[in-house]
C-alpha positions as CSV (number, residue, x, y, z in Angstrom):
1,M,-64.5,-7.1,18.3
2,K,-63.7,-9.8,20.9
3,N,-65.8,-12.4,19.1
4,Q,-64.0,-11.5,15.8
5,K,-60.6,-12.1,17.4
6,L,-61.8,-15.4,18.8
7,L,-63.1,-16.5,15.4
8,V,-59.8,-15.6,13.7
9,A,-57.8,-17.5,16.4
10,A,-60.1,-20.5,16.1
11,S,-59.8,-20.5,12.3
12,A,-56.1,-20.3,12.4
13,A,-55.9,-23.2,14.9
14,A,-58.2,-25.4,12.7
15,L,-56.1,-24.6,9.7
16,L,-52.9,-25.6,11.5
17,L,-54.4,-28.9,12.7
18,L,-55.7,-29.8,9.2
19,S,-52.4,-29.1,7.6
20,A,-50.6,-31.3,10.1
21,C,-52.9,-34.2,9.3
22,S,-51.8,-34.5,5.6
23,K,-52.0,-38.0,4.3
24,V,-49.1,-37.2,1.9
25,N,-46.1,-38.4,3.9
26,A,-43.4,-41.0,3.8
27,D,-45.2,-43.3,6.3
28,N,-48.2,-43.6,4.0
29,Y,-46.0,-43.8,0.9
30,A,-44.3,-46.8,2.5
31,K,-47.7,-48.5,2.9
32,I,-48.2,-48.6,-0.9
33,D,-47.1,-51.8,-2.5
34,A,-47.0,-53.0,-6.1
35,G,-50.1,-54.9,-7.0
36,M,-52.4,-53.0,-4.6
37,T,-55.7,-51.9,-6.0
38,R,-56.7,-48.3,-6.7
39,D,-59.3,-48.6,-3.9
40,E,-56.7,-49.8,-1.4
41,V,-54.4,-46.8,-2.3
42,H,-57.3,-44.4,-2.0
43,S,-58.1,-45.8,1.5
44,I,-54.6,-44.8,2.5
45,L,-54.1,-41.5,0.7
46,G,-57.6,-40.3,0.0
47,S,-58.7,-38.9,-3.4
48,P,-55.9,-37.8,-5.7
49,D,-55.3,-34.1,-6.6
50,D,-54.6,-35.0,-10.3
51,S,-55.0,-37.9,-12.6
52,S,-54.0,-38.6,-16.2
53,G,-53.7,-41.6,-18.3
54,G,-54.4,-43.5,-21.5
55,G,-54.5,-46.9,-23.0
56,I,-53.9,-49.2,-25.9
57,G,-56.6,-51.7,-26.5
58,D,-57.6,-53.3,-23.2
59,L,-54.4,-52.0,-21.5
60,T,-54.9,-48.8,-19.5
61,M,-52.3,-46.9,-17.5
62,T,-53.2,-44.1,-15.1
63,T,-51.0,-41.9,-13.0
64,E,-52.5,-40.2,-10.0
65,T,-50.8,-37.5,-7.9
66,W,-51.3,-36.4,-4.3
67,K,-49.8,-33.1,-3.3
68,G,-48.9,-32.2,0.2
69,S,-47.4,-29.1,1.6
70,K,-43.9,-30.7,1.6
71,Q,-44.1,-33.8,-0.5
72,T,-45.8,-35.2,-3.6
73,I,-46.7,-38.8,-4.2
74,R,-47.3,-40.2,-7.7
75,I,-48.7,-43.7,-8.2
76,S,-49.0,-45.3,-11.7
77,F,-51.6,-48.0,-12.2
78,V,-51.7,-50.5,-14.9
79,G,-55.3,-51.6,-15.1
80,D,-56.4,-51.2,-11.5
81,K,-53.2,-52.3,-9.9
82,V,-50.1,-50.3,-8.6
83,A,-47.2,-50.7,-11.0
84,L,-44.9,-47.7,-10.0
85,K,-44.7,-45.3,-7.2
86,A,-42.6,-42.1,-6.5
87,L,-42.2,-39.8,-3.6
88,G,-40.9,-36.3,-4.3
89,G,-40.2,-33.1,-2.4
90,K,-42.1,-29.9,-2.8
91,D,-39.8,-28.4,-5.4
92,E,-39.7,-31.5,-7.6
93,K,-41.9,-31.6,-10.7
């Protein structure tokens, strides 16, 4: 029983630490600049939670979304370069 309580407490502490380390925040959003490559953005924010896109001929546009507990970051790429970015709160769609 004592080991079980210790395991639950350790798991809760680990979850709290991981949630506090979210890369989806205003500081990281501010590091993203127009013209950055997708790889540069991924090195700052990690892998996106969602991605959608399309193209016409040789022109492709992709929007990638990172979802944090309090904020969402959306980055639109034309080709492989940042064209647009948006930072929203948890309740924004």
